[in-house]
MIVO-492204 format. One line per field, with one value per residue (C-alpha): x, y, z. Coordinates in pm, 1 decimal. Layout:
N
u c(X/...)
v c(Y/...)
w c(Z/...)
This chain:
398
u c(6805.4/6464.3/6321.0/6365.8/6774.8/6731.5/6608.9/6890.8/6617.2/6671.8/6363.0/6297.0/6118.4/5765.5/5693.5/5404.8/5164.0/4952.3/5039.2/5011.1/5393.8/5516.1/5308.9/4998.6/4941.3/5035.0/4880.7/4778.5/4886.2/4530.1/4499.0/4856.9/4721.9/4358.8/4506.3/4771.7/4504.0/4320.8/4536.3/4575.1/4196.8/4021.7/3651.2/3448.9/3514.1/3137.7/3056.6/3335.5/3242.6/2886.7/2958.7/3209.4/2940.0/2727.0/2970.9/3034.4/2622.8/2630.3/2917.7/2851.2/2424.1/2483.3/2256.5/2620.5/2962.2/3267.5/3646.8/3795.6/4161.4/4196.3/3979.0/4074.2/3980.9/3596.0/3606.6/3598.4/3378.6/3115.7/3087.3/3069.2/2828.4/2605.1/2651.2/2598.4/2353.8/2270.1/2320.6/2516.0/2551.3/2668.9/2905.2/3091.6/3071.1/3261.8/3440.3/3328.5/3003.6/2886.7/2585.5/2416.2/2435.2/2784.6/2853.8/2921.5/2826.9/3078.0/3155.1/3482.7/3681.9/3648.4/3872.7/4192.4/4424.8/4220.5/3879.4/4108.3/3962.0/3643.9/3688.1/3896.4/3530.7/3434.3/3275.5/3323.4/3336.4/3082.3/3242.9/3038.0/3061.0/3382.7/3724.2/3670.6/3818.3/4106.1/4159.1/4103.9/3805.0/3513.7/3370.6/3109.7/3138.7/2960.1/2607.9/2350.9/2130.1/2422.3/2399.6/2064.4/2102.7/2405.9/2116.7/2059.1/1912.9/2360.2/2368.4/2444.7/2506.4/2691.2/3069.2/3124.0/3449.6/3359.7/3554.8/3435.1/3451.4/3316.4/2996.2/2759.2/2672.3/2660.6/2271.0/2176.3/2327.2/2231.7/1864.3/1887.8/1999.1/1760.9/1490.9/1595.5/1656.0/2039.9/2278.8/2528.6/2917.1/3111.4/3468.9/3573.3/3840.0/4092.0/3801.4/3825.8/3880.2/3634.7/3443.8/3085.1/3201.1/3125.3/2779.2/2742.3/2583.4/2314.1/2307.2/2317.8/2149.1/2432.4/2434.2/2805.4/3082.5/3463.8/3675.2/4076.1/4125.8/4474.7/4494.6/4298.4/4119.7/4463.4/4379.0/4588.0/4719.5/4595.5/4229.9/3906.8/3590.9/3260.2/2931.4/2535.5/2290.8/2260.1/2200.4/2465.4/2744.7/2610.7/2667.4/3032.0/3044.6/3004.2/3255.7/3552.9/3511.9/3621.3/3286.5/3434.2/3202.0/2912.0/2578.6/2390.7/2635.6/2743.3/2493.9/2596.6/2404.2/2101.9/2100.9/2407.1/2382.4/2003.3/2078.8/1696.6/1802.0/2071.4/1962.7/2310.1/2668.4/2846.4/3212.5/3525.4/3424.0/3643.0/3742.6/3912.1/4258.8/4107.4/4078.2/4120.5/4263.9/4037.1/4358.1/4283.5/3925.9/3960.6/4216.1/4032.0/3725.4/3898.8/4041.4/3691.7/3583.9/3858.6/3876.2/3492.2/3483.2/3815.1/3805.7/4098.9/4147.7/4340.0/4625.7/4628.1/4736.1/5035.5/5062.7/5056.0/5372.6/5528.3/5489.2/5542.5/5871.1/5963.3/5866.0/6053.1/6372.5/6410.9/6175.9/6456.5/6511.0/6492.5/6191.9/5857.4/5647.6/5223.0/5068.2/4723.2/4478.6/4101.6/4139.7/3874.0/3826.9/3929.2/4110.9/4530.5/4737.4/4984.1/5282.2/5359.8/5768.1/5748.0/6143.8/6253.9/6556.4/6618.6/6480.7/6231.0/6287.3/6654.5/6612.4/6294.4/6586.3/6868.7/6608.0/6537.5/6910.6/7023.4/7077.3/6816.3/6560.9/6310.5/6017.1/5790.9/5469.0/5538.7/5235.3/5371.7/5698.4/5587.0/5491.4/5788.8/5645.1/5768.2/5451.1/5495.6/5216.7/5303.8/5055.0/5347.1/5621.3/5739.4/5906.8/6245.7/6146.1/6019.7/6323.1/6582.4/6328.2/6404.5/6758.0/6774.9/6596.3/6881.1/7111.8/7027.3/6966.4/7310.7/7378.7/7207.7/7392.6/7605.1)
v c(-187.8/-27.7/262.3/507.0/410.6/505.3/778.1/894.6/891.9/749.5/572.8/590.0/428.3/546.7/555.2/821.0/589.1/683.2/996.3/1220.3/1372.6/1031.8/913.5/717.9/352.4/29.7/-102.2/-521.0/-726.9/-729.4/-395.0/-329.5/-656.5/-470.1/-130.5/-368.0/-541.7/-212.0/-28.7/-301.1/-211.4/123.1/188.8/531.0/684.8/765.9/435.4/311.4/563.1/473.3/119.0/251.5/437.5/173.0/-46.2/271.4/298.1/-59.2/-57.5/302.6/346.2/678.8/682.8/715.3/766.8/916.5/792.2/1126.9/1233.2/1273.3/1379.8/1751.6/1721.1/1518.4/1834.8/2112.1/1868.6/1900.1/2223.6/2270.5/2008.5/2177.8/2569.6/2461.0/2117.0/2067.4/2436.9/2480.4/2863.2/2806.6/2507.5/2706.9/2998.5/2834.9/2959.7/3255.0/3234.0/3598.9/3612.8/3279.9/3107.6/3047.1/3055.7/2792.5/2773.7/2631.7/2634.2/2842.7/2543.9/2307.8/2520.4/2425.3/2478.8/2153.9/2367.0/2546.5/2276.5/2418.5/2748.9/2644.6/2613.2/2936.4/2934.7/3130.1/2989.3/3154.3/3113.0/3039.2/2998.8/3040.4/2803.8/2879.4/2569.1/2588.7/2985.8/2880.3/3153.5/2878.7/2534.4/2576.7/2433.5/2603.2/2511.8/2462.8/2791.6/2939.1/2795.8/2864.8/3206.8/3211.5/3115.9/3359.7/3360.6/3358.1/3042.7/2736.5/2475.7/2400.3/2220.1/1988.8/1855.6/1509.5/1380.1/1160.0/1432.9/1708.5/1904.9/1961.5/1586.6/1584.2/1455.8/1741.1/2008.2/1831.5/1845.8/2206.8/2249.4/2049.7/2253.3/2556.7/2318.3/2371.3/2022.3/1929.7/1875.3/1636.9/1624.5/1277.1/1235.0/1087.2/905.7/503.4/305.9/264.7/47.4/194.6/554.8/438.8/470.0/793.3/923.4/650.1/726.2/1105.6/1141.6/1416.8/1501.9/1466.2/1269.4/1318.9/1037.0/958.1/650.9/623.9/628.8/341.7/185.0/135.5/223.3/426.8/744.0/1065.3/931.8/990.6/919.2/1158.2/1003.3/1096.7/1214.8/1117.2/1462.2/1589.0/1342.4/1357.6/1737.1/1670.2/1406.4/1660.8/1927.2/1620.0/1417.3/1500.5/1618.2/1693.6/1519.3/1565.9/1607.9/1387.7/1107.7/1133.0/874.8/816.8/557.0/734.0/621.3/816.5/1141.4/1232.9/1370.0/1470.2/1734.2/1916.3/2159.4/2096.9/1932.3/2091.5/2224.9/2085.9/2225.3/2256.7/1960.8/1872.0/1939.0/1642.5/1369.4/967.7/749.9/395.3/231.8/447.1/385.2/45.3/6.6/213.5/20.4/-308.2/-166.7/-36.2/-387.8/-552.2/-281.1/-310.5/-703.8/-724.1/-690.0/-470.4/-587.4/-912.4/-674.4/-467.1/-750.6/-716.7/-340.6/-393.1/-639.8/-433.6/-146.0/-294.0/-412.8/-77.5/34.1/-259.6/-175.9/203.0/229.8/360.3/612.2/917.6/778.1/683.0/451.0/492.3/242.7/395.7/154.6/30.0/-318.9/-492.1/-109.2/-120.6/181.1/150.1/138.2/388.9/433.2/778.3/793.7/1063.1/1199.1/1315.4/1485.1/1474.2/1687.6/1589.8/1816.5/1743.4/1341.9/1349.4/1557.4/1258.1/1013.8/1157.3/1225.2/918.9/600.9/443.3/812.1/725.0/938.7/922.6/1110.4/1461.9/1609.3/1597.1/1741.0/2036.2/1850.7/1613.7/1335.3/1087.7/939.0/604.6/469.4/130.8/76.1/66.0/-117.1/-472.7/-666.1/-566.9/-206.9/-203.9/-332.9/-51.8/166.9/130.8/71.7/427.2/583.6/422.3/578.4/931.7/923.7/808.5/1182.4/1303.4/1039.6/1182.3)
w c(-3719.3/-3648.5/-3792.6/-3568.5/-3587.4/-3933.8/-3881.6/-3594.7/-3299.9/-3003.7/-2879.4/-2549.3/-2221.0/-2201.7/-1829.1/-1838.3/-2054.4/-2319.4/-2364.9/-2742.3/-2706.3/-2644.9/-2962.8/-2764.5/-2669.9/-2809.6/-3098.7/-3082.9/-3319.8/-3427.5/-3531.6/-3698.6/-3903.1/-3961.6/-4072.7/-4313.5/-4452.9/-4525.4/-4701.2/-4954.1/-5139.6/-5179.3/-5098.3/-5088.3/-4733.7/-4665.3/-4727.4/-4471.4/-4231.8/-4211.3/-4126.2/-3872.7/-3698.6/-3701.2/-3503.9/-3304.7/-3239.3/-3089.0/-2847.0/-2710.2/-2709.9/-2963.0/-3283.3/-3483.2/-3436.7/-3660.8/-3648.2/-3677.0/-3644.0/-3252.4/-2955.4/-3051.2/-3412.5/-3243.1/-3057.9/-3308.1/-3585.5/-3277.2/-3235.1/-3589.1/-3639.1/-3370.6/-3551.0/-3853.6/-3894.2/-4237.6/-4349.2/-4632.0/-4619.2/-4206.2/-4353.7/-4614.8/-4339.0/-4070.7/-3891.1/-3935.6/-3695.0/-3615.5/-3784.6/-3576.2/-3291.5/-3151.3/-2803.1/-2574.1/-2222.9/-2012.8/-1641.0/-1558.4/-1390.1/-1713.4/-1885.2/-2012.4/-2328.1/-2508.1/-2574.5/-2850.2/-3040.0/-2989.4/-3096.2/-3371.4/-3499.9/-3465.1/-3131.5/-2790.2/-2485.2/-2160.7/-1889.6/-1597.2/-1258.6/-1019.7/-983.0/-559.1/-451.5/-665.4/-497.5/-186.4/-167.5/-71.9/-122.1/-404.3/-764.8/-1048.7/-1051.8/-1281.3/-1266.3/-1382.6/-1684.9/-1723.8/-1691.5/-1919.2/-2219.9/-2487.4/-2884.4/-2929.6/-2743.5/-2989.8/-2686.2/-2389.8/-2326.6/-2061.9/-1969.7/-1812.3/-1518.3/-1257.0/-1018.3/-1219.1/-1096.8/-1133.5/-1302.4/-1691.5/-1679.9/-1503.6/-1699.8/-2019.4/-1867.5/-1868.2/-2168.2/-2352.5/-2165.8/-2374.9/-2696.9/-2676.1/-2728.9/-2521.6/-2627.3/-2356.2/-2380.9/-2241.3/-2441.2/-2144.1/-1982.6/-2065.1/-1875.6/-1723.0/-2042.3/-1885.8/-1993.2/-2378.6/-2278.1/-2183.2/-2506.5/-2414.3/-1989.2/-2006.9/-2332.4/-2404.4/-2816.7/-2889.8/-2670.8/-2788.3/-2684.2/-2776.6/-2992.7/-2913.5/-2553.2/-2381.0/-2685.0/-2854.6/-3202.1/-3387.3/-3175.2/-3465.5/-3428.5/-3217.6/-3193.1/-3193.7/-3091.3/-3032.5/-3243.4/-3601.0/-3735.5/-3545.6/-3626.3/-4017.1/-3992.5/-3841.6/-4136.2/-4381.9/-4280.2/-4295.0/-4607.8/-4948.1/-5126.3/-5442.1/-5624.1/-5845.8/-5674.6/-5941.3/-5862.9/-5486.4/-5269.3/-4920.3/-4712.8/-4588.3/-4221.9/-4219.9/-4419.3/-4488.2/-4838.0/-4825.0/-4607.6/-4802.8/-5096.7/-5260.1/-5250.6/-4932.9/-4998.0/-4853.4/-4502.1/-4207.9/-4058.0/-4406.6/-4264.6/-4020.7/-4267.4/-4144.5/-4387.9/-4486.3/-4272.1/-3949.8/-3964.4/-4016.5/-3711.3/-3485.9/-3473.8/-3459.6/-3132.9/-3017.4/-3079.4/-2856.0/-2584.7/-2539.9/-2494.5/-2281.3/-1927.5/-1796.7/-1484.9/-1596.9/-1748.5/-1432.2/-1255.1/-1480.5/-1423.3/-1073.4/-1037.3/-1244.0/-1025.9/-724.5/-835.0/-885.4/-563.1/-384.3/-587.3/-444.7/-185.4/120.1/328.1/39.3/-130.6/-67.5/-275.4/-307.6/-556.8/-632.3/-727.5/-626.3/-680.5/-923.4/-1088.4/-1434.3/-1382.5/-1482.7/-1130.2/-1118.6/-916.0/-711.0/-641.6/-340.4/-340.5/35.7/-18.9/-417.0/-636.3/-875.3/-1136.0/-1144.5/-1115.4/-1429.7/-1599.9/-1571.0/-1671.8/-1983.2/-2058.3/-1995.8/-2181.5/-2242.9/-2232.4/-1986.3/-1982.2/-1646.8/-1554.2/-1455.1/-1346.6/-999.1/-999.2/-773.6/-546.5/-547.8/-688.7/-1022.0/-1124.3/-1307.0/-1571.3/-1654.3/-1952.5/-2167.2/-2010.2/-1946.1/-1704.7/-1866.6/-1897.2/-1542.6/-1443.3/-1642.0/-1496.0/-1090.3/-1205.4/-1355.7/-1038.4/-857.5/-987.0/-1018.3/-650.5/-586.4/-654.7/-355.9/-116.2/168.1)
């Protein structure tokens, strides 16, 4: 009996990939061993985070790094760090930031529910540009001059959501922001792979970059990375660490937190509810080391086989399958299953209600498509997915 059985919770087949709502990616045995090993002893977390910072810096090319309680926590801590720095009064005052710079300029087309994490720190988002392409009202995207025109004495920084198609280019936005001495916070939560994106802080000169730790990196689901400028990482760390210590005794590593820049001991910060455990820190840096050194294209060969198995089993008069794949690319291939006559929403619901429950990607149901992400599938699971889709389609056969 599994632990889920003992709790009365039915396990599922995850054909959606490493999404948070289904528990993220599977941790490797090496990462699980590291997690368990870390649980057997105790260490001061500022020392452990300082060691993790060195490792993250080596992998990302950033000055420093921090293990956080997820990419959303990285965004909250990053925004707070930009607004407060080493200022004890500001650290204590957040999220009430009305009497110091707290506005972050962001392209309107980059807004989403995820930026609530930035607003939670006390930041106010100032939108620029128009989403004319989506609105069918034009061809232009947000332009650099629009960012610059929004800068004023209330501006704390820029929020940029990174994807391969984000415009204007991140480097260009960083350049104009830095001309005004404004830092740039980058949300790149789901932009791994390719592994090269780990180098975004160094390649683009962005001040802070947030990544998820529980997706492609395959660390604990409730972890994230924040990497970038040393002083900003230090401020973020001050807001998440347990600060219940005596100033005379507290000695964080100077390369991680410059104690000389503080006038005294900070109180618990806005990130106290986002704390991470020693086990999570160790497991994430272990997973990061594996991710940064392994070539995922070999694993993608296996993913491709599983998707082709599903496609061959379900394709027919009622189903058209398309493998979304760039051979040689590190990104995980996907399978789009287009239902010609069947109701995609009903098929998706049927897969969830059946036994075992199967959760497929639902982002294109309005287009009549099921999306299969193979990252959490083995061959047996792929066989089951194919069989169950065929079974659900029987309701539509005449």
